[in-house]
N, CA, C and O atoms as a Tinker XYZ file with bonds, in Angstrom:
   416  protein
     1  N    -39.318000   96.975000   40.530000    73     2
     2  CA   -38.484000   95.802000   41.065000    64     1     3
     3  C    -36.523000   96.428000   41.398000    63     2     4     5
     4  O    -35.730000   97.104000   40.743000    81     3
     5  N    -36.473000   95.724000   42.749000    73     3     6
     6  CA   -35.080000   96.358000   43.187000    64     5     7
     7  C    -34.801000   94.719000   43.883000    63     6     8     9
     8  O    -35.654000   94.103000   44.522000    81     7
     9  N    -33.352000   94.203000   43.565000    73     7    10
    10  CA   -32.565000   92.701000   43.453000    64     9    11
    11  C    -32.359000   92.689000   45.623000    63    10    12    13
    12  O    -31.183000   93.050000   45.679000    81    11
    13  N    -32.519000   92.620000   46.171000    73    11    14
    14  CA   -31.685000   92.566000   47.186000    64    13    15
    15  C    -30.803000   91.527000   47.619000    63    14    16    17
    16  O    -31.123000   90.349000   47.457000    81    15
    17  N    -29.464000   91.931000   48.283000    73    15    18
    18  CA   -28.485000   91.301000   48.288000    64    17    19
    19  C    -28.605000   90.243000   49.287000    63    18    20    21
    20  O    -28.823000   90.656000   50.426000    81    19
    21  N    -28.480000   88.464000   49.079000    73    19    22
    22  CA   -28.735000   87.484000   50.311000    64    21    23
    23  C    -27.520000   86.625000   49.588000    63    22    24    25
    24  O    -27.128000   86.774000   48.431000    81    23
    25  N    -26.983000   85.604000   50.655000    73    23    26
    26  CA   -25.693000   85.564000   50.497000    64    25    27
    27  C    -26.057000   83.554000   50.541000    63    26    28    29
    28  O    -27.176000   83.112000   50.806000    81    27
    29  N    -25.319000   83.012000   50.348000    73    27    30
    30  CA   -25.655000   81.295000   50.223000    64    29    31
    31  C    -25.514000   80.503000   51.234000    63    30    32    33
    32  O    -25.108000   79.353000   51.064000    81    31
    33  N    -25.892000   81.090000   52.717000    73    31    34
    34  CA   -26.192000   80.590000   54.158000    64    33    35
    35  C    -27.517000   80.360000   54.379000    63    34    36    37
    36  O    -28.547000   80.802000   53.871000    81    35
    37  N    -27.214000   79.372000   55.470000    73    35    38
    38  CA   -28.686000   78.482000   55.689000    64    37    39
    39  C    -29.666000   79.772000   56.506000    63    38    40    41
    40  O    -30.896000   79.784000   56.548000    81    39
    41  N    -28.939000   80.581000   56.980000    73    39    42
    42  CA   -30.100000   81.745000   58.313000    64    41    43
    43  C    -29.349000   82.874000   57.812000    63    42    44    45
    44  O    -28.153000   82.785000   57.538000    81    43
    45  N    -29.883000   83.713000   57.713000    73    43    46
    46  CA   -29.344000   85.023000   57.342000    64    45    47
    47  C    -30.031000   85.770000   58.073000    63    46    48    49
    48  O    -30.931000   85.120000   58.606000    81    47
    49  N    -30.035000   87.559000   58.544000    73    47    50
    50  CA   -30.839000   88.363000   58.451000    64    49    51
    51  C    -30.470000   89.557000   58.051000    63    50    52    53
    52  O    -29.292000   89.813000   58.300000    81    51
    53  N    -31.241000   90.607000   57.366000    73    51    54
    54  CA   -30.861000   91.586000   56.338000    64    53    55
    55  C    -31.377000   92.383000   57.321000    63    54    56    57
    56  O    -32.233000   92.063000   58.146000    81    55
    57  N    -30.642000   93.777000   57.159000    73    55    58
    58  CA   -31.707000   94.885000   57.521000    64    57    59
    59  C    -31.307000   95.777000   56.378000    63    58    60    61
    60  O    -30.173000   96.117000   56.038000    81    59
    61  N    -32.683000   96.141000   55.765000    73    59    62
    62  CA   -32.971000   97.592000   54.289000    64    61    63
    63  C    -33.809000   97.988000   54.717000    63    62    64    65
    64  O    -34.728000   97.500000   55.374000    81    63
    65  N    -33.495000   99.291000   54.261000    73    63    66
    66  CA   -34.342000   99.942000   53.932000    64    65    67
    67  C    -34.958000   99.933000   52.236000    63    66    68    69
    68  O    -34.422000  100.039000   51.133000    81    67
    69  N    -36.432000   99.737000   52.747000    73    67    70
    70  CA   -37.258000   99.732000   51.217000    64    69    71
    71  C    -38.590000  100.562000   51.184000    63    70    72    73
    72  O    -38.963000  100.982000   52.279000    81    71
    73  N    -39.295000  100.836000   50.183000    73    71    74
    74  CA   -39.954000  101.777000   50.241000    64    73    75
    75  C    -40.447000  102.886000   51.565000    63    74    76    77
    76  O    -41.584000  103.074000   51.996000    81    75
    77  N    -39.287000  103.445000   51.955000    73    75    78
    78  CA   -39.409000  104.154000   53.135000    64    77    79
    79  C    -39.619000  103.361000   54.002000    63    78    80    81
    80  O    -40.260000  103.822000   54.945000    81    79
    81  N    -39.218000  101.907000   54.102000    73    79    82
    82  CA   -38.829000  101.244000   55.412000    64    81    83
    83  C    -38.440000  100.626000   56.198000    63    82    84    85
    84  O    -38.642000   99.433000   55.972000    81    83
    85  N    -37.729000  100.905000   57.464000    73    83    86
    86  CA   -37.172000   99.806000   57.714000    64    85    87
    87  C    -37.130000   98.568000   58.094000    63    86    88    89
    88  O    -37.617000   98.211000   59.166000    81    87
    89  N    -36.685000   97.952000   57.463000    73    87    90
    90  CA   -36.949000   95.847000   57.343000    64    89    91
    91  C    -36.099000   95.059000   57.641000    63    90    92    93
    92  O    -35.007000   95.033000   57.072000    81    91
    93  N    -36.430000   94.281000   58.572000    73    91    94
    94  CA   -35.478000   93.086000   58.675000    64    93    95
    95  C    -36.101000   91.837000   58.050000    63    94    96    97
    96  O    -37.240000   91.406000   58.232000    81    95
    97  N    -35.219000   91.387000   57.351000    73    95    98
    98  CA   -35.516000   90.493000   56.797000    64    97    99
    99  C    -34.815000   88.954000   57.146000    63    98   100   101
   100  O    -33.776000   88.707000   56.533000    81    99
   101  N    -35.383000   87.809000   58.191000    73    99   102
   102  CA   -34.935000   87.222000   58.501000    64   101   103
   103  C    -35.491000   85.295000   57.410000    63   102   104   105
   104  O    -36.476000   84.568000   57.540000    81   103
   105  N    -34.511000   85.221000   56.669000    73   103   106
   106  CA   -34.240000   84.129000   55.912000    64   105   107
   107  C    -33.473000   82.548000   56.643000    63   106   108   109
   108  O    -32.448000   82.388000   57.305000    81   107
   109  N    -34.484000   81.617000   56.166000    73   107   110
   110  CA   -33.640000   80.392000   56.995000    64   109   111
   111  C    -34.215000   79.361000   56.234000    63   110   112   113
   112  O    -35.296000   79.275000   55.652000    81   111
   113  N    -33.341000   78.659000   56.352000    73   111   114
   114  CA   -33.602000   76.811000   55.374000    64   113   115
   115  C    -34.092000   75.999000   56.538000    63   114   116   117
   116  O    -33.585000   76.042000   57.659000    81   115
   117  N    -35.061000   75.294000   56.207000    73   115   118
   118  CA   -35.673000   73.777000   56.813000    64   117   119
   119  C    -35.813000   72.956000   56.437000    63   118   120   121
   120  O    -35.829000   72.803000   55.216000    81   119
   121  N    -36.050000   71.664000   57.573000    73   119   122
   122  CA   -35.913000   70.667000   55.976000    64   121   123
   123  C    -37.131000   70.183000   54.743000    63   122   124   125
   124  O    -37.168000   69.254000   53.937000    81   123
   125  N    -38.042000   71.294000   55.059000    73   123   126
   126  CA   -39.589000   71.395000   54.427000    64   125   127
   127  C    -39.381000   72.259000   53.337000    63   126   128   129
   128  O    -40.027000   72.313000   52.290000    81   127
   129  N    -37.925000   73.270000   53.865000    73   127   130
   130  CA   -37.957000   74.463000   52.632000    64   129   131
   131  C    -37.516000   75.923000   52.970000    63   130   132   133
   132  O    -37.781000   76.164000   54.148000    81   131
   133  N    -36.818000   77.179000   52.205000    73   131   134
   134  CA   -36.820000   77.981000   52.932000    64   133   135
   135  C    -37.983000   78.636000   53.051000    63   134   136   137
   136  O    -39.068000   78.464000   52.496000    81   135
   137  N    -37.506000   79.635000   54.080000    73   135   138
   138  CA   -38.369000   80.692000   54.949000    64   137   139
   139  C    -38.054000   82.114000   55.110000    63   138   140   141
   140  O    -36.927000   82.595000   55.234000    81   139
   141  N    -39.374000   82.844000   55.090000    73   139   142
   142  CA   -38.748000   84.357000   55.114000    64   141   143
   143  C    -39.873000   84.781000   56.573000    63   142   144   145
   144  O    -41.013000   84.380000   56.805000    81   143
   145  N    -38.994000   85.725000   57.351000    73   143   146
   146  CA   -40.045000   86.874000   58.166000    64   145   147
   147  C    -39.855000   87.980000   57.740000    63   146   148   149
   148  O    -38.881000   88.189000   57.018000    81   147
   149  N    -40.603000   88.829000   58.027000    73   147   150
   150  CA   -40.528000   90.147000   57.166000    64   149   151
   151  C    -40.857000   91.045000   58.476000    63   150   152   153
   152  O    -41.785000   90.551000   59.116000    81   151
   153  N    -40.438000   92.006000   58.931000    73   151   154
   154  CA   -40.198000   92.974000   60.186000    64   153   155
   155  C    -40.512000   94.404000   59.641000    63   154   156   157
   156  O    -40.090000   94.654000   58.512000    81   155
   157  N    -40.840000   94.864000   59.960000    73   155   158
   158  CA   -40.647000   96.525000   59.570000    64   157   159
   159  C    -40.818000   97.727000   61.119000    63   158   160   161
   160  O    -41.710000   97.859000   61.956000    81   159
   161  N    -39.649000   98.325000   60.936000    73   159   162
   162  CA   -39.433000   98.823000   62.206000    64   161   163
   163  C    -39.396000   97.808000   63.492000    63   162   164   165
   164  O    -39.964000   98.419000   64.398000    81   163
   165  N    -39.131000   97.000000   63.790000    73   163   166
   166  CA   -39.020000   95.641000   64.237000    64   165   167
   167  C    -40.361000   95.184000   64.728000    63   166   168   169
   168  O    -40.471000   94.468000   65.723000    81   167
   169  N    -41.165000   95.516000   64.169000    73   167   170
   170  CA   -42.086000   94.507000   64.351000    64   169   171
   171  C    -42.718000   93.342000   63.705000    63   170   172   173
   172  O    -42.627000   94.007000   62.673000    81   171
   173  N    -43.110000   92.567000   63.432000    73   171   174
   174  CA   -43.304000   91.660000   62.512000    64   173   175
   175  C    -44.863000   92.225000   61.780000    63   174   176   177
   176  O    -45.910000   92.613000   62.299000    81   175
   177  N    -44.354000   92.023000   60.089000    73   175   178
   178  CA   -45.559000   91.761000   59.246000    64   177   179
   179  C    -46.250000   90.512000   59.115000    63   178   180   181
   180  O    -47.460000   90.427000   59.327000    81   179
   181  N    -45.680000   89.734000   58.843000    73   179   182
   182  CA   -45.646000   88.617000   58.537000    64   181   183
   183  C    -44.182000   87.571000   58.594000    63   182   184   185
   184  O    -42.995000   87.877000   58.483000    81   183
   185  N    -44.753000   86.431000   58.783000    73   183   186
   186  CA   -43.323000   85.157000   59.688000    64   185   187
   187  C    -43.626000   84.316000   58.953000    63   186   188   189
   188  O    -44.505000   84.376000   58.094000    81   187
   189  N    -42.555000   82.948000   59.342000    73   187   190
   190  CA   -42.879000   81.977000   58.311000    64   189   191
   191  C    -43.545000   81.720000   57.108000    63   190   192   193
   192  O    -44.375000   80.815000   57.022000    81   191
   193  N    -43.303000   82.305000   56.356000    73   191   194
   194  CA   -43.642000   81.965000   54.951000    64   193   195
   195  C    -42.478000   81.735000   54.294000    63   194   196   197
   196  O    -41.363000   82.255000   54.302000    81   195
   197  N    -43.393000   80.148000   53.287000    73   195   198
   198  CA   -42.817000   79.041000   52.790000    64   197   199
   199  C    -42.256000   79.942000   51.413000    63   198   200   201
   200  O    -43.165000   80.488000   50.789000    81   199
   201  N    -40.655000   80.184000   50.801000    73   199   202
   202  CA   -40.543000   80.952000   49.757000    64   201   203
   203  C    -40.822000   79.844000   48.437000    63   202   204   205
   204  O    -40.165000   78.857000   48.107000    81   203
   205  N    -41.990000   80.396000   47.875000    73   203   206
   206  CA   -41.725000   79.435000   46.532000    64   205   207
   207  C    -41.550000   80.461000   45.095000    63   206   208   209
   208  O    -41.932000   81.623000   44.962000    81   207
   209  N    -40.741000   79.462000   43.969000    73   207   210
   210  CA   -40.443000   80.071000   42.923000    64   209   211
   211  C    -41.602000   81.145000   42.523000    63   210   212   213
   212  O    -42.715000   80.802000   42.123000    81   211
   213  N    -41.068000   82.842000   42.733000    73   211   214
   214  CA   -42.295000   83.379000   41.856000    64   213   215
   215  C    -43.612000   83.846000   43.023000    63   214   216   217
   216  O    -44.317000   84.853000   42.956000    81   215
   217  N    -43.638000   83.033000   43.798000    73   215   218
   218  CA   -44.580000   83.592000   44.480000    64   217   219
   219  C    -44.506000   84.876000   45.242000    63   218   220   221
   220  O    -43.374000   85.049000   45.693000    81   219
   221  N    -45.302000   85.777000   45.513000    73   219   222
   222  CA   -45.128000   86.673000   45.928000    64   221   223
   223  C    -44.958000   86.260000   48.051000    63   222   224   225
   224  O    -45.589000   85.298000   48.488000    81   223
   225  N    -44.252000   86.953000   48.835000    73   223   226
   226  CA   -43.950000   86.935000   50.181000    64   225   227
   227  C    -45.321000   86.999000   51.151000    63   226   228   229
   228  O    -46.168000   86.219000   51.587000    81   227
   229  N    -44.953000   88.618000   51.216000    73   227   230
   230  CA   -46.200000   89.137000   51.664000    64   229   231
   231  C    -47.706000   89.279000   51.703000    63   230   232   233
   232  O    -48.542000   89.343000   52.605000    81   231
   233  N    -47.738000   89.307000   50.176000    73   231   234
   234  CA   -49.121000   89.581000   49.768000    64   233   235
   235  C    -50.364000   90.335000   49.380000    63   234   236   237
   236  O    -50.953000   90.633000   48.341000    81   235
   237  N    -50.541000   90.566000   51.064000    73   235   238
   238  CA   -51.960000   90.779000   51.537000    64   237   239
   239  C    -51.593000   92.657000   51.688000    63   238   240   241
   240  O    -50.542000   93.029000   52.208000    81   239
   241  N    -52.439000   93.471000   51.249000    73   239   242
   242  CA   -52.422000   94.940000   51.611000    64   241   243
   243  C    -52.471000   95.391000   53.203000    63   242   244   245
   244  O    -51.788000   96.076000   53.965000    81   243
   245  N    -53.506000   94.717000   53.247000    73   243   246
   246  CA   -53.860000   95.236000   54.764000    64   245   247
   247  C    -53.067000   94.667000   55.600000    63   246   248   249
   248  O    -53.438000   95.017000   56.720000    81   247
   249  N    -52.085000   93.909000   55.680000    73   247   250
   250  CA   -50.643000   94.032000   56.487000    64   249   251
   251  C    -50.131000   94.940000   56.398000    63   250   252   253
   252  O    -49.027000   94.570000   56.798000    81   251
   253  N    -49.996000   96.168000   56.125000    73   251   254
   254  CA   -49.454000   97.459000   56.027000    64   253   255
   255  C    -48.258000   97.586000   55.885000    63   254   256   257
   256  O    -47.704000   98.469000   56.540000    81   255
   257  N    -47.317000   96.576000   54.806000    73   255   258
   258  CA   -46.328000   96.535000   54.042000    64   257   259
   259  C    -46.665000   97.399000   52.721000    63   258   260   261
   260  O    -47.730000   97.380000   52.103000    81   259
   261  N    -45.314000   98.291000   52.382000    73   259   262
   262  CA   -45.506000   98.773000   51.475000    64   261   263
   263  C    -44.596000   98.266000   50.359000    63   262   264   265
   264  O    -43.370000   98.317000   50.453000    81   263
   265  N    -45.267000   97.755000   49.253000    73   263   266
   266  CA   -44.891000   96.609000   48.289000    64   265   267
   267  C    -44.710000   94.882000   48.595000    63   266   268   269
   268  O    -45.586000   94.320000   49.253000    81   267
   269  N    -43.826000   94.298000   48.207000    73   267   270
   270  CA   -43.545000   92.562000   48.191000    64   269   271
   271  C    -42.654000   92.309000   47.809000    63   270   272   273
   272  O    -41.980000   93.086000   47.133000    81   271
   273  N    -42.246000   90.885000   48.154000    73   271   274
   274  CA   -41.111000   90.225000   47.743000    64   273   275
   275  C    -41.222000   88.975000   47.237000    63   274   276   277
   276  O    -42.173000   88.232000   47.481000    81   275
   277  N    -40.099000   88.644000   46.394000    73   275   278
   278  CA   -40.583000   87.416000   45.699000    64   277   279
   279  C    -38.962000   86.903000   45.131000    63   278   280   281
   280  O    -38.119000   87.417000   44.395000    81   279
   281  N    -39.043000   85.792000   45.800000    73   279   282
   282  CA   -37.827000   84.849000   44.687000    64   281   283
   283  C    -37.551000   84.699000   43.486000    63   282   284   285
   284  O    -38.676000   84.556000   43.007000    81   283
   285  N    -36.725000   84.617000   42.515000    73   283   286
   286  CA   -36.466000   84.168000   40.950000    64   285   287
   287  C    -35.850000   83.123000   41.032000    63   286   288   289
   288  O    -34.926000   82.852000   41.798000    81   287
   289  N    -36.493000   82.281000   39.988000    73   287   290
   290  CA   -35.148000   81.369000   39.812000    64   289   291
   291  C    -34.530000   81.710000   38.502000    63   290   292   293
   292  O    -35.053000   81.256000   37.484000    81   291
   293  N    -33.574000   82.390000   38.429000    73   291   294
   294  CA   -32.893000   82.820000   37.315000    64   293   295
   295  C    -32.131000   81.520000   36.487000    63   294   296   297
   296  O    -31.176000   81.812000   35.767000    81   295
   297  N    -32.469000   80.382000   36.571000    73   295   298
   298  CA   -31.799000   79.343000   35.544000    64   297   299
   299  C    -32.976000   78.666000   35.545000    63   298   300   301
   300  O    -32.688000   77.607000   34.988000    81   299
   301  N    -34.299000   78.630000   35.875000    73   299   302
   302  CA   -35.031000   77.292000   35.939000    64   301   303
   303  C    -36.569000   78.364000   36.714000    63   302   304   305
   304  O    -36.872000   79.551000   36.843000    81   303
   305  N    -37.214000   76.829000   37.088000    73   303   306
   306  CA   -38.398000   76.834000   37.679000    64   305   307
   307  C    -38.517000   76.571000   39.174000    63   306   308   309
   308  O    -39.594000   76.710000   39.754000    81   307
   309  N    -37.382000   76.182000   39.803000    73   307   310
   310  CA   -37.471000   75.531000   41.032000    64   309   311
   311  C    -37.634000   76.703000   42.106000    63   310   312   313
   312  O    -37.506000   77.921000   41.978000    81   311
   313  N    -37.985000   75.848000   43.298000    73   311   314
   314  CA   -38.179000   77.088000   44.337000    64   313   315
   315  C    -36.774000   76.786000   45.398000    63   314   316   317
   316  O    -36.177000   75.762000   45.730000    81   315
   317  N    -36.594000   78.453000   45.759000    73   315   318
   318  CA   -35.489000   78.014000   46.616000    64   317   319
   319  C    -34.666000   77.125000   47.471000    63   318   320   321
   320  O    -35.334000   76.281000   48.067000    81   319
   321  N    -33.224000   77.093000   47.712000    73   319   322
   322  CA   -32.943000   76.699000   48.460000    64   321   323
   323  C    -31.382000   77.195000   48.782000    63   322   324   325
   324  O    -30.460000   77.486000   48.020000    81   323
   325  N    -31.474000   77.168000   50.135000    73   323   326
   326  CA   -30.222000   78.359000   50.453000    64   325   327
   327  C    -28.729000   78.120000   50.058000    63   326   328   329
   328  O    -27.708000   78.696000   50.435000    81   327
   329  N    -28.906000   77.169000   49.247000    73   327   330
   330  CA   -27.546000   76.546000   48.820000    64   329   331
   331  C    -26.840000   77.778000   47.322000    63   330   332   333
   332  O    -25.730000   78.277000   47.132000    81   331
   333  N    -28.441000   77.860000   46.390000    73   331   334
   334  CA   -28.123000   79.432000   45.374000    64   333   335
   335  C    -28.558000   80.065000   45.447000    63   334   336   337
   336  O    -28.978000   80.532000   44.388000    81   335
   337  N    -28.871000   80.653000   46.514000    73   335   338
   338  CA   -29.101000   82.404000   47.161000    64   337   339
   339  C    -27.945000   83.183000   46.705000    63   338   340   341
   340  O    -26.754000   82.970000   46.932000    81   339
   341  N    -28.607000   84.317000   45.884000    73   339   342
   342  CA   -27.524000   85.372000   45.297000    64   341   343
   343  C    -27.300000   84.977000   43.965000    63   342   344   345
   344  O    -27.537000   85.737000   43.026000    81   343
   345  N    -26.740000   83.534000   43.782000    73   343   346
   346  CA   -26.566000   83.280000   42.136000    64   345   347
   347  C    -28.208000   83.010000   41.408000    63   346   348   349
   348  O    -28.983000   83.574000   40.635000    81   347
   349  N    -28.109000   81.745000   42.247000    73   347   350
   350  CA   -29.579000   81.250000   40.914000    64   349   351
   351  C    -30.434000   81.779000   41.738000    63   350   352   353
   352  O    -30.894000   82.732000   41.109000    81   351
   353  N    -31.135000   81.729000   43.189000    73   351   354
   354  CA   -31.776000   82.524000   43.357000    64   353   355
   355  C    -31.881000   83.690000   43.665000    63   354   356   357
   356  O    -30.948000   84.043000   44.386000    81   355
   357  N    -32.641000   84.513000   43.435000    73   355   358
   358  CA   -32.384000   85.886000   43.690000    64   357   359
   359  C    -33.325000   86.579000   44.597000    63   358   360   361
   360  O    -34.280000   85.837000   44.829000    81   359
   361  N    -33.433000   87.911000   45.299000    73   359   362
   362  CA   -34.623000   88.171000   46.261000    64   361   363
   363  C    -35.197000   89.443000   45.585000    63   362   364   365
   364  O    -34.636000   90.488000   45.913000    81   363
   365  N    -36.205000   89.535000   44.708000    73   363   366
   366  CA   -36.667000   90.739000   44.484000    64   365   367
   367  C    -37.673000   91.594000   45.381000    63   366   368   369
   368  O    -38.803000   91.241000   45.719000    81   367
   369  N    -37.110000   92.649000   45.659000    73   367   370
   370  CA   -38.591000   93.826000   46.194000    64   369   371
   371  C    -39.072000   93.923000   45.068000    63   370   372   373
   372  O    -38.453000   93.959000   44.005000    81   371
   373  N    -40.691000   93.991000   45.310000    73   371   374
   374  CA   -41.299000   94.220000   44.289000    64   373   375
   375  C    -42.246000   95.735000   44.894000    63   374   376   377
   376  O    -43.023000   95.700000   45.848000    81   375
   377  N    -41.885000   97.162000   43.945000    73   375   378
   378  CA   -42.157000   98.713000   44.566000    64   377   379
   379  C    -43.310000   97.847000   44.179000    63   378   380   381
   380  O    -43.527000   96.820000   43.535000    81   379
   381  N    -44.259000   99.190000   45.221000    73   379   382
   382  CA   -45.852000   99.193000   45.681000    64   381   383
   383  C    -46.228000   99.582000   43.880000    63   382   384   385
   384  O    -47.041000   98.972000   43.185000    81   383
   385  N    -45.234000  100.938000   43.385000    73   383   386
   386  CA   -45.540000  101.122000   42.132000    64   385   387
   387  C    -45.782000   99.820000   40.675000    63   386   388   389
   388  O    -46.245000  100.060000   39.560000    81   387
   389  N    -45.295000   98.513000   41.204000    73   387   390
   390  CA   -45.429000   97.712000   40.138000    64   389   391
   391  C    -46.261000   96.447000   40.392000    63   390   392   393
   392  O    -46.417000   95.462000   39.670000    81   391
   393  N    -46.885000   96.810000   41.928000    73   391   394
   394  CA   -48.556000   95.934000   42.032000    64   393   395
   395  C    -49.120000   96.754000   41.552000    63   394   396   397
   396  O    -49.001000   97.968000   41.384000    81   395
   397  N    -50.271000   95.428000   41.154000    73   395   398
   398  CA   -51.592000   95.539000   40.833000    64   397   399
   399  C    -52.335000   96.706000   41.679000    63   398   400   401
   400  O    -52.326000   96.599000   42.905000    81   399
   401  N    -52.826000   97.555000   41.217000    73   399   402
   402  CA   -54.099000   98.225000   42.221000    64   401   403
   403  C    -54.402000   98.328000   43.811000    63   402   404   405
   404  O    -55.120000   97.354000   43.588000    81   403
   405  N    -54.463000   98.427000   44.385000    73   403   406
   406  CA   -55.076000   97.912000   45.583000    64   405   407
   407  C    -54.260000   96.788000   46.156000    63   406   408   409
   408  O    -55.006000   96.134000   46.885000    81   407
   409  N    -53.185000   96.340000   46.141000    73   407   410
   410  CA   -52.778000   95.159000   46.141000    64   409   411
   411  C    -51.141000   95.943000   46.844000    63   410   412   413
   412  O    -50.484000   96.525000   45.981000    81   411
   413  N    -50.429000   95.957000   48.544000    73   411   414
   414  CA   -49.407000   95.839000   48.509000    64   413   415
   415  C    -49.227000   97.264000   48.516000    63   414   416
   416  O    -48.094000   97.743000   48.483000    81   415
């Protein structure tokens, strides 16, 4: 598992190399929660996913993404909000070898 650096801003785009993939992550706050899009080589893999504490973002291997993501509340069990990103709420990249067999 790797921690992806995020900032406490309402909307951000990150370009990172993970699992041999050129990834773009769009993270954005809406009134209904924090959401995330995942793109690989500028192709959207999944979009508009509601970010919940300890819930995987991509989840399905058939989407072709190697690994997965999850937000982790380091101080409790609440769902992430942008004001706590990078401190209270960290974004974890879960490597394929850390996922159950046949997933991710």
